[in-house]
PDB file of N, H, CA, C and O in Angstrom:
ATOM      1  N   MET A   1       7.451  35.919  -6.163  1.00  0.00           N
ATOM      2  CA  MET A   1       7.846  35.142  -7.325  1.00  0.00           C
ATOM      3  C   MET A   1       9.097  34.336  -6.986  1.00  0.00           C
ATOM      4  O   MET A   1      10.011  34.843  -6.337  1.00  0.00           O
ATOM      5  N   LEU A   2       9.133  33.094  -7.421  1.00  0.00           N
ATOM      6  H   LEU A   2       8.389  32.681  -7.948  1.00  0.00           H
ATOM      7  CA  LEU A   2      10.241  32.199  -7.148  1.00  0.00           C
ATOM      8  C   LEU A   2      11.429  32.524  -8.043  1.00  0.00           C
ATOM      9  O   LEU A   2      11.296  32.585  -9.265  1.00  0.00           O
ATOM     10  N   ASN A   3      12.579  32.731  -7.435  1.00  0.00           N
ATOM     11  H   ASN A   3      12.687  32.682  -6.443  1.00  0.00           H
ATOM     12  CA  ASN A   3      13.811  32.968  -8.162  1.00  0.00           C
ATOM     13  C   ASN A   3      14.590  31.651  -8.181  1.00  0.00           C
ATOM     14  O   ASN A   3      15.071  31.202  -7.140  1.00  0.00           O
ATOM     15  N   VAL A   4      14.715  31.042  -9.341  1.00  0.00           N
ATOM     16  H   VAL A   4      14.324  31.407 -10.186  1.00  0.00           H
ATOM     17  CA  VAL A   4      15.339  29.727  -9.471  1.00  0.00           C
ATOM     18  C   VAL A   4      16.794  29.755  -9.017  1.00  0.00           C
ATOM     19  O   VAL A   4      17.250  28.851  -8.318  1.00  0.00           O
ATOM     20  N   LYS A   5      17.508  30.777  -9.410  1.00  0.00           N
ATOM     21  H   LYS A   5      17.137  31.512  -9.978  1.00  0.00           H
ATOM     22  CA  LYS A   5      18.921  30.882  -9.048  1.00  0.00           C
ATOM     23  C   LYS A   5      19.082  30.953  -7.525  1.00  0.00           C
ATOM     24  O   LYS A   5      19.974  30.315  -6.966  1.00  0.00           O
ATOM     25  N   GLU A   6      18.231  31.717  -6.862  1.00  0.00           N
ATOM     26  H   GLU A   6      17.506  32.235  -7.316  1.00  0.00           H
ATOM     27  CA  GLU A   6      18.273  31.836  -5.399  1.00  0.00           C
ATOM     28  C   GLU A   6      17.856  30.528  -4.735  1.00  0.00           C
ATOM     29  O   GLU A   6      18.408  30.151  -3.701  1.00  0.00           O
ATOM     30  N   PHE A   7      16.882  29.833  -5.329  1.00  0.00           N
ATOM     31  H   PHE A   7      16.434  30.140  -6.169  1.00  0.00           H
ATOM     32  CA  PHE A   7      16.393  28.584  -4.763  1.00  0.00           C
ATOM     33  C   PHE A   7      17.498  27.539  -4.683  1.00  0.00           C
ATOM     34  O   PHE A   7      17.594  26.826  -3.684  1.00  0.00           O
ATOM     35  N   TYR A   8      18.331  27.432  -5.709  1.00  0.00           N
ATOM     36  H   TYR A   8      18.253  28.011  -6.521  1.00  0.00           H
ATOM     37  CA  TYR A   8      19.384  26.413  -5.757  1.00  0.00           C
ATOM     38  C   TYR A   8      20.686  26.840  -5.083  1.00  0.00           C
ATOM     39  O   TYR A   8      21.633  26.056  -5.025  1.00  0.00           O
ATOM     40  N   LYS A   9      20.745  28.055  -4.581  1.00  0.00           N
ATOM     41  H   LYS A   9      19.975  28.692  -4.629  1.00  0.00           H
ATOM     42  CA  LYS A   9      21.963  28.530  -3.920  1.00  0.00           C
ATOM     43  C   LYS A   9      22.284  27.656  -2.708  1.00  0.00           C
ATOM     44  O   LYS A   9      21.441  27.446  -1.836  1.00  0.00           O
ATOM     45  N   ASP A  10      23.529  27.146  -2.671  1.00  0.00           N
ATOM     46  H   ASP A  10      24.214  27.317  -3.379  1.00  0.00           H
ATOM     47  CA  ASP A  10      24.041  26.298  -1.584  1.00  0.00           C
ATOM     48  C   ASP A  10      23.274  24.985  -1.415  1.00  0.00           C
ATOM     49  O   ASP A  10      23.290  24.399  -0.332  1.00  0.00           O
ATOM     50  N   LYS A  11      22.610  24.521  -2.458  1.00  0.00           N
ATOM     51  H   LYS A  11      22.597  24.996  -3.337  1.00  0.00           H
ATOM     52  CA  LYS A  11      21.853  23.279  -2.401  1.00  0.00           C
ATOM     53  C   LYS A  11      22.657  22.127  -3.002  1.00  0.00           C
ATOM     54  O   LYS A  11      23.523  22.329  -3.853  1.00  0.00           O
ATOM     55  N   VAL A  12      22.351  20.928  -2.542  1.00  0.00           N
ATOM     56  H   VAL A  12      21.647  20.764  -1.851  1.00  0.00           H
ATOM     57  CA  VAL A  12      22.858  19.697  -3.140  1.00  0.00           C
ATOM     58  C   VAL A  12      21.728  19.174  -4.016  1.00  0.00           C
ATOM     59  O   VAL A  12      20.601  19.009  -3.548  1.00  0.00           O
ATOM     60  N   ILE A  13      22.026  18.913  -5.288  1.00  0.00           N
ATOM     61  H   ILE A  13      22.942  19.047  -5.667  1.00  0.00           H
ATOM     62  CA  ILE A  13      21.005  18.544  -6.270  1.00  0.00           C
ATOM     63  C   ILE A  13      21.257  17.121  -6.753  1.00  0.00           C
ATOM     64  O   ILE A  13      22.395  16.750  -7.038  1.00  0.00           O
ATOM     65  N   LEU A  14      20.192  16.326  -6.844  1.00  0.00           N
ATOM     66  H   LEU A  14      19.268  16.628  -6.613  1.00  0.00           H
ATOM     67  CA  LEU A  14      20.259  14.979  -7.403  1.00  0.00           C
ATOM     68  C   LEU A  14      19.349  14.929  -8.618  1.00  0.00           C
ATOM     69  O   LEU A  14      18.167  15.264  -8.533  1.00  0.00           O
ATOM     70  N   ILE A  15      19.902  14.513  -9.746  1.00  0.00           N
ATOM     71  H   ILE A  15      20.862  14.241  -9.815  1.00  0.00           H
ATOM     72  CA  ILE A  15      19.115  14.369 -10.972  1.00  0.00           C
ATOM     73  C   ILE A  15      19.180  12.914 -11.405  1.00  0.00           C
ATOM     74  O   ILE A  15      20.254  12.378 -11.680  1.00  0.00           O
ATOM     75  N   SER A  16      18.025  12.291 -11.461  1.00  0.00           N
ATOM     76  H   SER A  16      17.152  12.726 -11.237  1.00  0.00           H
ATOM     77  CA  SER A  16      17.982  10.918 -11.966  1.00  0.00           C
ATOM     78  C   SER A  16      17.564  10.960 -13.432  1.00  0.00           C
ATOM     79  O   SER A  16      16.850  11.866 -13.862  1.00  0.00           O
ATOM     80  N   GLY A  17      18.010   9.989 -14.173  1.00  0.00           N
ATOM     81  H   GLY A  17      18.590   9.254 -13.823  1.00  0.00           H
ATOM     82  CA  GLY A  17      17.672   9.934 -15.591  1.00  0.00           C
ATOM     83  C   GLY A  17      18.304  11.047 -16.394  1.00  0.00           C
ATOM     84  O   GLY A  17      17.702  11.539 -17.349  1.00  0.00           O
ATOM     85  N   CYS A  18      19.505  11.452 -16.026  1.00  0.00           N
ATOM     86  H   CYS A  18      19.994  11.052 -15.250  1.00  0.00           H
ATOM     87  CA  CYS A  18      20.092  12.617 -16.689  1.00  0.00           C
ATOM     88  C   CYS A  18      20.627  12.313 -18.080  1.00  0.00           C
ATOM     89  O   CYS A  18      21.076  13.234 -18.762  1.00  0.00           O
ATOM     90  N   THR A  19      20.599  11.073 -18.528  1.00  0.00           N
ATOM     91  H   THR A  19      20.234  10.325 -17.974  1.00  0.00           H
ATOM     92  CA  THR A  19      21.003  10.783 -19.907  1.00  0.00           C
ATOM     93  C   THR A  19      19.811  10.821 -20.851  1.00  0.00           C
ATOM     94  O   THR A  19      19.971  10.699 -22.065  1.00  0.00           O
ATOM     95  N   GLY A  20      18.627  10.986 -20.299  1.00  0.00           N
ATOM     96  H   GLY A  20      18.497  11.085 -19.312  1.00  0.00           H
ATOM     97  CA  GLY A  20      17.427  11.101 -21.125  1.00  0.00           C
ATOM     98  C   GLY A  20      17.215  12.522 -21.604  1.00  0.00           C
ATOM     99  O   GLY A  20      17.964  13.430 -21.244  1.00  0.00           O
ATOM    100  N   TYR A  21      16.204  12.705 -22.407  1.00  0.00           N
ATOM    101  H   TYR A  21      15.595  11.967 -22.699  1.00  0.00           H
ATOM    102  CA  TYR A  21      15.938  14.001 -23.033  1.00  0.00           C
ATOM    103  C   TYR A  21      15.742  15.111 -21.999  1.00  0.00           C
ATOM    104  O   TYR A  21      16.457  16.113 -22.027  1.00  0.00           O
ATOM    105  N   LEU A  22      14.793  14.943 -21.100  1.00  0.00           N
ATOM    106  H   LEU A  22      14.213  14.129 -21.078  1.00  0.00           H
ATOM    107  CA  LEU A  22      14.528  15.985 -20.103  1.00  0.00           C
ATOM    108  C   LEU A  22      15.657  16.117 -19.087  1.00  0.00           C
ATOM    109  O   LEU A  22      15.989  17.223 -18.662  1.00  0.00           O
ATOM    110  N   GLY A  23      16.236  15.003 -18.704  1.00  0.00           N
ATOM    111  H   GLY A  23      15.966  14.105 -19.049  1.00  0.00           H
ATOM    112  CA  GLY A  23      17.328  15.041 -17.738  1.00  0.00           C
ATOM    113  C   GLY A  23      18.504  15.862 -18.227  1.00  0.00           C
ATOM    114  O   GLY A  23      19.096  16.625 -17.463  1.00  0.00           O
ATOM    115  N   LYS A  24      18.845  15.707 -19.499  1.00  0.00           N
ATOM    116  H   LYS A  24      18.365  15.087 -20.119  1.00  0.00           H
ATOM    117  CA  LYS A  24      19.941  16.495 -20.084  1.00  0.00           C
ATOM    118  C   LYS A  24      19.615  17.983 -20.068  1.00  0.00           C
ATOM    119  O   LYS A  24      20.466  18.811 -19.744  1.00  0.00           O
ATOM    120  N   ILE A  25      18.387  18.312 -20.417  1.00  0.00           N
ATOM    121  H   ILE A  25      17.696  17.640 -20.680  1.00  0.00           H
ATOM    122  CA  ILE A  25      17.984  19.719 -20.461  1.00  0.00           C
ATOM    123  C   ILE A  25      18.034  20.334 -19.069  1.00  0.00           C
ATOM    124  O   ILE A  25      18.521  21.452 -18.901  1.00  0.00           O
ATOM    125  N   ILE A  26      17.533  19.614 -18.074  1.00  0.00           N
ATOM    126  H   ILE A  26      17.137  18.706 -18.211  1.00  0.00           H
ATOM    127  CA  ILE A  26      17.542  20.116 -16.699  1.00  0.00           C
ATOM    128  C   ILE A  26      18.976  20.278 -16.194  1.00  0.00           C
ATOM    129  O   ILE A  26      19.309  21.298 -15.590  1.00  0.00           O
ATOM    130  N   LEU A  27      19.819  19.284 -16.435  1.00  0.00           N
ATOM    131  H   LEU A  27      19.549  18.456 -16.925  1.00  0.00           H
ATOM    132  CA  LEU A  27      21.212  19.356 -15.995  1.00  0.00           C
ATOM    133  C   LEU A  27      21.935  20.536 -16.641  1.00  0.00           C
ATOM    134  O   LEU A  27      22.632  21.286 -15.958  1.00  0.00           O
ATOM    135  N   GLU A  28      21.774  20.701 -17.938  1.00  0.00           N
ATOM    136  H   GLU A  28      21.208  20.091 -18.493  1.00  0.00           H
ATOM    137  CA  GLU A  28      22.431  21.807 -18.639  1.00  0.00           C
ATOM    138  C   GLU A  28      21.950  23.148 -18.114  1.00  0.00           C
ATOM    139  O   GLU A  28      22.754  24.056 -17.902  1.00  0.00           O
ATOM    140  N   LYS A  29      20.659  23.281 -17.904  1.00  0.00           N
ATOM    141  H   LYS A  29      20.006  22.543 -18.076  1.00  0.00           H
ATOM    142  CA  LYS A  29      20.083  24.544 -17.416  1.00  0.00           C
ATOM    143  C   LYS A  29      20.621  24.887 -16.022  1.00  0.00           C
ATOM    144  O   LYS A  29      20.970  26.038 -15.757  1.00  0.00           O
ATOM    145  N   ILE A  30      20.685  23.907 -15.146  1.00  0.00           N
ATOM    146  H   ILE A  30      20.401  22.972 -15.361  1.00  0.00           H
ATOM    147  CA  ILE A  30      21.199  24.141 -13.798  1.00  0.00           C
ATOM    148  C   ILE A  30      22.675  24.523 -13.837  1.00  0.00           C
ATOM    149  O   ILE A  30      23.089  25.473 -13.172  1.00  0.00           O
ATOM    150  N   LEU A  31      23.468  23.792 -14.610  1.00  0.00           N
ATOM    151  H   LEU A  31      23.133  23.021 -15.151  1.00  0.00           H
ATOM    152  CA  LEU A  31      24.902  24.092 -14.691  1.00  0.00           C
ATOM    153  C   LEU A  31      25.169  25.462 -15.310  1.00  0.00           C
ATOM    154  O   LEU A  31      26.109  26.156 -14.922  1.00  0.00           O
ATOM    155  N   ARG A  32      24.340  25.840 -16.268  1.00  0.00           N
ATOM    156  H   ARG A  32      23.576  25.276 -16.583  1.00  0.00           H
ATOM    157  CA  ARG A  32      24.558  27.103 -16.980  1.00  0.00           C
ATOM    158  C   ARG A  32      24.062  28.318 -16.194  1.00  0.00           C
ATOM    159  O   ARG A  32      24.696  29.372 -16.234  1.00  0.00           O
ATOM    160  N   THR A  33      22.957  28.190 -15.489  1.00  0.00           N
ATOM    161  H   THR A  33      22.442  27.334 -15.456  1.00  0.00           H
ATOM    162  CA  THR A  33      22.338  29.370 -14.891  1.00  0.00           C
ATOM    163  C   THR A  33      22.492  29.478 -13.383  1.00  0.00           C
ATOM    164  O   THR A  33      22.397  30.577 -12.837  1.00  0.00           O
ATOM    165  N   CYS A  34      22.724  28.381 -12.703  1.00  0.00           N
ATOM    166  H   CYS A  34      22.802  27.488 -13.146  1.00  0.00           H
ATOM    167  CA  CYS A  34      22.769  28.391 -11.240  1.00  0.00           C
ATOM    168  C   CYS A  34      24.176  28.047 -10.769  1.00  0.00           C
ATOM    169  O   CYS A  34      24.466  26.888 -10.475  1.00  0.00           O
ATOM    170  N   SER A  35      25.024  29.016 -10.700  1.00  0.00           N
ATOM    171  H   SER A  35      24.788  29.958 -10.939  1.00  0.00           H
ATOM    172  CA  SER A  35      26.428  28.764 -10.390  1.00  0.00           C
ATOM    173  C   SER A  35      26.716  28.610  -8.899  1.00  0.00           C
ATOM    174  O   SER A  35      27.820  28.214  -8.524  1.00  0.00           O
ATOM    175  N   ASP A  36      25.745  28.915  -8.049  1.00  0.00           N
ATOM    176  H   ASP A  36      24.848  29.236  -8.353  1.00  0.00           H
ATOM    177  CA  ASP A  36      25.991  28.893  -6.605  1.00  0.00           C
ATOM    178  C   ASP A  36      25.514  27.624  -5.908  1.00  0.00           C
ATOM    179  O   ASP A  36      25.440  27.597  -4.680  1.00  0.00           O
ATOM    180  N   PHE A  37      25.189  26.575  -6.657  1.00  0.00           N
ATOM    181  H   PHE A  37      25.249  26.597  -7.655  1.00  0.00           H
ATOM    182  CA  PHE A  37      24.786  25.327  -6.003  1.00  0.00           C
ATOM    183  C   PHE A  37      26.006  24.696  -5.345  1.00  0.00           C
ATOM    184  O   PHE A  37      27.147  24.987  -5.706  1.00  0.00           O
ATOM    185  N   LYS A  38      25.746  23.836  -4.382  1.00  0.00           N
ATOM    186  H   LYS A  38      24.820  23.600  -4.088  1.00  0.00           H
ATOM    187  CA  LYS A  38      26.842  23.196  -3.658  1.00  0.00           C
ATOM    188  C   LYS A  38      27.414  22.024  -4.464  1.00  0.00           C
ATOM    189  O   LYS A  38      28.614  21.978  -4.735  1.00  0.00           O
ATOM    190  N   THR A  39      26.558  21.090  -4.841  1.00  0.00           N
ATOM    191  H   THR A  39      25.583  21.128  -4.621  1.00  0.00           H
ATOM    192  CA  THR A  39      26.970  19.894  -5.577  1.00  0.00           C
ATOM    193  C   THR A  39      25.816  19.413  -6.441  1.00  0.00           C
ATOM    194  O   THR A  39      24.652  19.568  -6.072  1.00  0.00           O
ATOM    195  N   VAL A  40      26.136  18.829  -7.595  1.00  0.00           N
ATOM    196  H   VAL A  40      27.081  18.703  -7.895  1.00  0.00           H
ATOM    197  CA  VAL A  40      25.127  18.160  -8.419  1.00  0.00           C
ATOM    198  C   VAL A  40      25.539  16.706  -8.553  1.00  0.00           C
ATOM    199  O   VAL A  40      26.638  16.399  -9.016  1.00  0.00           O
ATOM    200  N   TYR A  41      24.658  15.822  -8.146  1.00  0.00           N
ATOM    201  H   TYR A  41      23.766  16.070  -7.769  1.00  0.00           H
ATOM    202  CA  TYR A  41      24.852  14.386  -8.335  1.00  0.00           C
ATOM    203  C   TYR A  41      23.936  13.955  -9.471  1.00  0.00           C
ATOM    204  O   TYR A  41      22.784  14.382  -9.548  1.00  0.00           O
ATOM    205  N   VAL A  42      24.454  13.108 -10.350  1.00  0.00           N
ATOM    206  H   VAL A  42      25.390  12.762 -10.288  1.00  0.00           H
ATOM    207  CA  VAL A  42      23.632  12.573 -11.429  1.00  0.00           C
ATOM    208  C   VAL A  42      23.544  11.062 -11.266  1.00  0.00           C
ATOM    209  O   VAL A  42      24.540  10.393 -10.993  1.00  0.00           O
ATOM    210  N   LEU A  43      22.354  10.545 -11.436  1.00  0.00           N
ATOM    211  H   LEU A  43      21.545  11.089 -11.658  1.00  0.00           H
ATOM    212  CA  LEU A  43      22.110   9.120 -11.322  1.00  0.00           C
ATOM    213  C   LEU A  43      21.997   8.542 -12.727  1.00  0.00           C
ATOM    214  O   LEU A  43      21.082   8.876 -13.479  1.00  0.00           O
ATOM    215  N   ILE A  44      22.941   7.671 -13.067  1.00  0.00           N
ATOM    216  H   ILE A  44      23.684   7.399 -12.455  1.00  0.00           H
ATOM    217  CA  ILE A  44      22.966   7.037 -14.384  1.00  0.00           C
ATOM    218  C   ILE A  44      22.994   5.537 -14.177  1.00  0.00           C
ATOM    219  O   ILE A  44      23.821   5.018 -13.428  1.00  0.00           O
ATOM    220  N   ARG A  45      22.090   4.847 -14.841  1.00  0.00           N
ATOM    221  H   ARG A  45      21.418   5.269 -15.449  1.00  0.00           H
ATOM    222  CA  ARG A  45      22.070   3.390 -14.702  1.00  0.00           C
ATOM    223  C   ARG A  45      22.845   2.742 -15.838  1.00  0.00           C
ATOM    224  O   ARG A  45      22.988   3.298 -16.928  1.00  0.00           O
ATOM    225  N   GLN A  46      23.330   1.570 -15.547  1.00  0.00           N
ATOM    226  H   GLN A  46      23.213   1.118 -14.662  1.00  0.00           H
ATOM    227  CA  GLN A  46      24.027   0.787 -16.560  1.00  0.00           C
ATOM    228  C   GLN A  46      22.991   0.176 -17.487  1.00  0.00           C
ATOM    229  O   GLN A  46      21.957  -0.315 -17.034  1.00  0.00           O
ATOM    230  N   LYS A  47      23.262   0.207 -18.762  1.00  0.00           N
ATOM    231  H   LYS A  47      24.101   0.606 -19.130  1.00  0.00           H
ATOM    232  CA  LYS A  47      22.405  -0.465 -19.736  1.00  0.00           C
ATOM    233  C   LYS A  47      23.137  -1.699 -20.240  1.00  0.00           C
ATOM    234  O   LYS A  47      24.359  -1.800 -20.122  1.00  0.00           O
ATOM    235  N   LYS A  48      22.403  -2.612 -20.787  1.00  0.00           N
ATOM    236  H   LYS A  48      21.411  -2.530 -20.883  1.00  0.00           H
ATOM    237  CA  LYS A  48      22.992  -3.835 -21.307  1.00  0.00           C
ATOM    238  C   LYS A  48      24.075  -3.502 -22.337  1.00  0.00           C
ATOM    239  O   LYS A  48      23.801  -2.893 -23.371  1.00  0.00           O
ATOM    240  N   GLY A  49      25.302  -3.910 -22.033  1.00  0.00           N
ATOM    241  H   GLY A  49      25.525  -4.404 -21.193  1.00  0.00           H
ATOM    242  CA  GLY A  49      26.405  -3.700 -22.952  1.00  0.00           C
ATOM    243  C   GLY A  49      27.059  -2.327 -22.868  1.00  0.00           C
ATOM    244  O   GLY A  49      28.002  -2.051 -23.609  1.00  0.00           O
ATOM    245  N   THR A  50      26.578  -1.467 -21.983  1.00  0.00           N
ATOM    246  H   THR A  50      25.812  -1.692 -21.381  1.00  0.00           H
ATOM    247  CA  THR A  50      27.153  -0.123 -21.854  1.00  0.00           C
ATOM    248  C   THR A  50      27.358   0.213 -20.384  1.00  0.00           C
ATOM    249  O   THR A  50      26.419   0.137 -19.591  1.00  0.00           O
ATOM    250  N   THR A  51      28.564   0.577 -20.023  1.00  0.00           N
ATOM    251  H   THR A  51      29.326   0.639 -20.667  1.00  0.00           H
ATOM    252  CA  THR A  51      28.857   0.920 -18.634  1.00  0.00           C
ATOM    253  C   THR A  51      28.354   2.327 -18.313  1.00  0.00           C
ATOM    254  O   THR A  51      28.051   3.114 -19.210  1.00  0.00           O
ATOM    255  N   VAL A  52      28.275   2.618 -17.038  1.00  0.00           N
ATOM    256  H   VAL A  52      28.521   1.978 -16.310  1.00  0.00           H
ATOM    257  CA  VAL A  52      27.860   3.947 -16.591  1.00  0.00           C
ATOM    258  C   VAL A  52      28.832   5.005 -17.102  1.00  0.00           C
ATOM    259  O   VAL A  52      28.415   6.061 -17.580  1.00  0.00           O
ATOM    260  N   SER A  53      30.117   4.722 -17.001  1.00  0.00           N
ATOM    261  H   SER A  53      30.455   3.864 -16.614  1.00  0.00           H
ATOM    262  CA  SER A  53      31.131   5.669 -17.466  1.00  0.00           C
ATOM    263  C   SER A  53      30.984   5.961 -18.956  1.00  0.00           C
ATOM    264  O   SER A  53      31.084   7.111 -19.382  1.00  0.00           O
ATOM    265  N   LYS A  54      30.748   4.925 -19.737  1.00  0.00           N
ATOM    266  H   LYS A  54      30.666   3.990 -19.391  1.00  0.00           H
ATOM    267  CA  LYS A  54      30.591   5.100 -21.178  1.00  0.00           C
ATOM    268  C   LYS A  54      29.340   5.919 -21.491  1.00  0.00           C
ATOM    269  O   LYS A  54      29.368   6.770 -22.380  1.00  0.00           O
ATOM    270  N   ARG A  55      28.252   5.675 -20.777  1.00  0.00           N
ATOM    271  H   ARG A  55      28.230   4.983 -20.055  1.00  0.00           H
ATOM    272  CA  ARG A  55      27.025   6.447 -20.984  1.00  0.00           C
ATOM    273  C   ARG A  55      27.229   7.909 -20.601  1.00  0.00           C
ATOM    274  O   ARG A  55      26.732   8.809 -21.279  1.00  0.00           O
ATOM    275  N   LEU A  56      27.959   8.142 -19.517  1.00  0.00           N
ATOM    276  H   LEU A  56      28.362   7.411 -18.966  1.00  0.00           H
ATOM    277  CA  LEU A  56      28.238   9.510 -19.093  1.00  0.00           C
ATOM    278  C   LEU A  56      28.989  10.258 -20.190  1.00  0.00           C
ATOM    279  O   LEU A  56      28.641  11.392 -20.519  1.00  0.00           O
ATOM    280  N   HIS A  57      30.000   9.638 -20.746  1.00  0.00           N
ATOM    281  H   HIS A  57      30.283   8.717 -20.478  1.00  0.00           H
ATOM    282  CA  HIS A  57      30.784  10.292 -21.797  1.00  0.00           C
ATOM    283  C   HIS A  57      29.987  10.449 -23.093  1.00  0.00           C
ATOM    284  O   HIS A  57      30.014  11.513 -23.711  1.00  0.00           O
ATOM    285  N   GLN A  58      29.283   9.405 -23.504  1.00  0.00           N
ATOM    286  H   GLN A  58      29.261   8.540 -23.002  1.00  0.00           H
ATOM    287  CA  GLN A  58      28.522   9.471 -24.753  1.00  0.00           C
ATOM    288  C   GLN A  58      27.340  10.431 -24.662  1.00  0.00           C
ATOM    289  O   GLN A  58      27.128  11.249 -25.556  1.00  0.00           O
ATOM    290  N   ASP A  59      26.575  10.329 -23.583  1.00  0.00           N
ATOM    291  H   ASP A  59      26.748   9.664 -22.856  1.00  0.00           H
ATOM    292  CA  ASP A  59      25.314  11.058 -23.496  1.00  0.00           C
ATOM    293  C   ASP A  59      25.428  12.452 -22.892  1.00  0.00           C
ATOM    294  O   ASP A  59      24.578  13.306 -23.143  1.00  0.00           O
ATOM    295  N   ILE A  60      26.461  12.689 -22.104  1.00  0.00           N
ATOM    296  H   ILE A  60      27.152  11.995 -21.899  1.00  0.00           H
ATOM    297  CA  ILE A  60      26.599  14.005 -21.474  1.00  0.00           C
ATOM    298  C   ILE A  60      27.812  14.746 -22.043  1.00  0.00           C
ATOM    299  O   ILE A  60      27.658  15.778 -22.695  1.00  0.00           O
ATOM    300  N   PHE A  61      28.998  14.232 -21.801  1.00  0.00           N
ATOM    301  H   PHE A  61      29.124  13.393 -21.270  1.00  0.00           H
ATOM    302  CA  PHE A  61      30.217  14.955 -22.188  1.00  0.00           C
ATOM    303  C   PHE A  61      30.322  15.176 -23.691  1.00  0.00           C
ATOM    304  O   PHE A  61      30.876  16.188 -24.119  1.00  0.00           O
ATOM    305  N   ASN A  62      29.808  14.259 -24.501  1.00  0.00           N
ATOM    306  H   ASN A  62      29.359  13.436 -24.153  1.00  0.00           H
ATOM    307  CA  ASN A  62      29.891  14.400 -25.958  1.00  0.00           C
ATOM    308  C   ASN A  62      28.609  14.936 -26.586  1.00  0.00           C
ATOM    309  O   ASN A  62      28.495  14.975 -27.811  1.00  0.00           O
ATOM    310  N   SER A  63      27.659  15.343 -25.780  1.00  0.00           N
ATOM    311  H   SER A  63      27.751  15.311 -24.784  1.00  0.00           H
ATOM    312  CA  SER A  63      26.387  15.860 -26.287  1.00  0.00           C
ATOM    313  C   SER A  63      26.554  17.294 -26.787  1.00  0.00           C
ATOM    314  O   SER A  63      27.189  18.110 -26.118  1.00  0.00           O
ATOM    315  N   PRO A  64      25.995  17.609 -27.949  1.00  0.00           N
ATOM    316  CA  PRO A  64      26.058  18.988 -28.454  1.00  0.00           C
ATOM    317  C   PRO A  64      25.392  19.989 -27.499  1.00  0.00           C
ATOM    318  O   PRO A  64      25.751  21.166 -27.491  1.00  0.00           O
ATOM    319  N   LEU A  65      24.444  19.536 -26.710  1.00  0.00           N
ATOM    320  H   LEU A  65      24.152  18.580 -26.717  1.00  0.00           H
ATOM    321  CA  LEU A  65      23.767  20.406 -25.743  1.00  0.00           C
ATOM    322  C   LEU A  65      24.744  21.023 -24.748  1.00  0.00           C
ATOM    323  O   LEU A  65      24.565  22.165 -24.326  1.00  0.00           O
ATOM    324  N   PHE A  66      25.775  20.269 -24.375  1.00  0.00           N
ATOM    325  H   PHE A  66      25.920  19.342 -24.718  1.00  0.00           H
ATOM    326  CA  PHE A  66      26.737  20.724 -23.379  1.00  0.00           C
ATOM    327  C   PHE A  66      28.005  21.323 -23.987  1.00  0.00           C
ATOM    328  O   PHE A  66      28.913  21.717 -23.256  1.00  0.00           O
ATOM    329  N   GLU A  67      28.074  21.394 -25.303  1.00  0.00           N
ATOM    330  H   GLU A  67      27.336  21.073 -25.897  1.00  0.00           H
ATOM    331  CA  GLU A  67      29.288  21.820 -25.988  1.00  0.00           C
ATOM    332  C   GLU A  67      29.780  23.193 -25.514  1.00  0.00           C
ATOM    333  O   GLU A  67      30.950  23.337 -25.160  1.00  0.00           O
ATOM    334  N   ASN A  68      28.918  24.183 -25.502  1.00  0.00           N
ATOM    335  H   ASN A  68      27.967  24.066 -25.790  1.00  0.00           H
ATOM    336  CA  ASN A  68      29.323  25.529 -25.076  1.00  0.00           C
ATOM    337  C   ASN A  68      29.662  25.563 -23.601  1.00  0.00           C
ATOM    338  O   ASN A  68      30.606  26.243 -23.199  1.00  0.00           O
ATOM    339  N   LEU A  69      28.921  24.852 -22.800  1.00  0.00           N
ATOM    340  H   LEU A  69      28.154  24.300 -23.127  1.00  0.00           H
ATOM    341  CA  LEU A  69      29.159  24.827 -21.359  1.00  0.00           C
ATOM    342  C   LEU A  69      30.508  24.217 -21.030  1.00  0.00           C
ATOM    343  O   LEU A  69      31.265  24.788 -20.244  1.00  0.00           O
ATOM    344  N   PHE A  70      30.827  23.074 -21.613  1.00  0.00           N
ATOM    345  H   PHE A  70      30.212  22.610 -22.251  1.00  0.00           H
ATOM    346  CA  PHE A  70      32.095  22.411 -21.333  1.00  0.00           C
ATOM    347  C   PHE A  70      33.266  23.145 -21.967  1.00  0.00           C
ATOM    348  O   PHE A  70      34.392  23.056 -21.478  1.00  0.00           O
ATOM    349  N   HIS A  71      33.016  23.859 -23.034  1.00  0.00           N
ATOM    350  H   HIS A  71      32.101  23.931 -23.431  1.00  0.00           H
ATOM    351  CA  HIS A  71      34.067  24.683 -23.631  1.00  0.00           C
ATOM    352  C   HIS A  71      34.478  25.785 -22.655  1.00  0.00           C
ATOM    353  O   HIS A  71      35.659  26.115 -22.543  1.00  0.00           O
ATOM    354  N   LEU A  72      33.504  26.345 -21.958  1.00  0.00           N
ATOM    355  H   LEU A  72      32.545  26.077 -22.049  1.00  0.00           H
ATOM    356  CA  LEU A  72      33.783  27.400 -20.976  1.00  0.00           C
ATOM    357  C   LEU A  72      34.337  26.856 -19.673  1.00  0.00           C
ATOM    358  O   LEU A  72      35.142  27.519 -19.018  1.00  0.00           O
ATOM    359  N   ARG A  73      33.914  25.650 -19.284  1.00  0.00           N
ATOM    360  H   ARG A  73      33.260  25.112 -19.816  1.00  0.00           H
ATOM    361  CA  ARG A  73      34.279  25.098 -17.984  1.00  0.00           C
ATOM    362  C   ARG A  73      34.956  23.743 -18.136  1.00  0.00           C
ATOM    363  O   ARG A  73      34.353  22.725 -17.795  1.00  0.00           O
ATOM    364  N   ARG A  74      36.148  23.695 -18.619  1.00  0.00           N
ATOM    365  H   ARG A  74      36.638  24.521 -18.896  1.00  0.00           H
ATOM    366  CA  ARG A  74      36.876  22.443 -18.819  1.00  0.00           C
ATOM    367  C   ARG A  74      37.135  21.697 -17.504  1.00  0.00           C
ATOM    368  O   ARG A  74      37.411  20.498 -17.531  1.00  0.00           O
ATOM    369  N   ASP A  75      37.054  22.372 -16.369  1.00  0.00           N
ATOM    370  H   ASP A  75      36.830  23.346 -16.347  1.00  0.00           H
ATOM    371  CA  ASP A  75      37.283  21.722 -15.075  1.00  0.00           C
ATOM    372  C   ASP A  75      36.140  20.789 -14.698  1.00  0.00           C
ATOM    373  O   ASP A  75      36.284  20.012 -13.754  1.00  0.00           O
ATOM    374  N   LEU A  76      35.012  20.835 -15.399  1.00  0.00           N
ATOM    375  H   LEU A  76      34.895  21.466 -16.166  1.00  0.00           H
ATOM    376  CA  LEU A  76      33.885  19.936 -15.118  1.00  0.00           C
ATOM    377  C   LEU A  76      34.142  18.532 -15.646  1.00  0.00           C
ATOM    378  O   LEU A  76      33.604  17.561 -15.114  1.00  0.00           O
ATOM    379  N   VAL A  77      34.945  18.419 -16.669  1.00  0.00           N
ATOM    380  H   VAL A  77      35.382  19.208 -17.101  1.00  0.00           H
ATOM    381  CA  VAL A  77      35.118  17.119 -17.324  1.00  0.00           C
ATOM    382  C   VAL A  77      36.258  16.358 -16.725  1.00  0.00           C
ATOM    383  O   VAL A  77      36.548  15.241 -17.154  1.00  0.00           O
TER     384      VAL A  77
END
């Protein structure tokens, strides 16, 4: 049986579309349950009238999905 936590141990992870519905869920799940990964890179595209930085803050850092996670790990922000 595949152990997800063991699979991501010491891995570098790239998530594209992380401001979308599924991307947010996958990112939150990895950050919350797999603490032994090496690095997580997120790919965010610029939208018309919105910078990448603004999308990161609006869609990830200010998302209720990440509220408990960021409350526990302020060093992520």
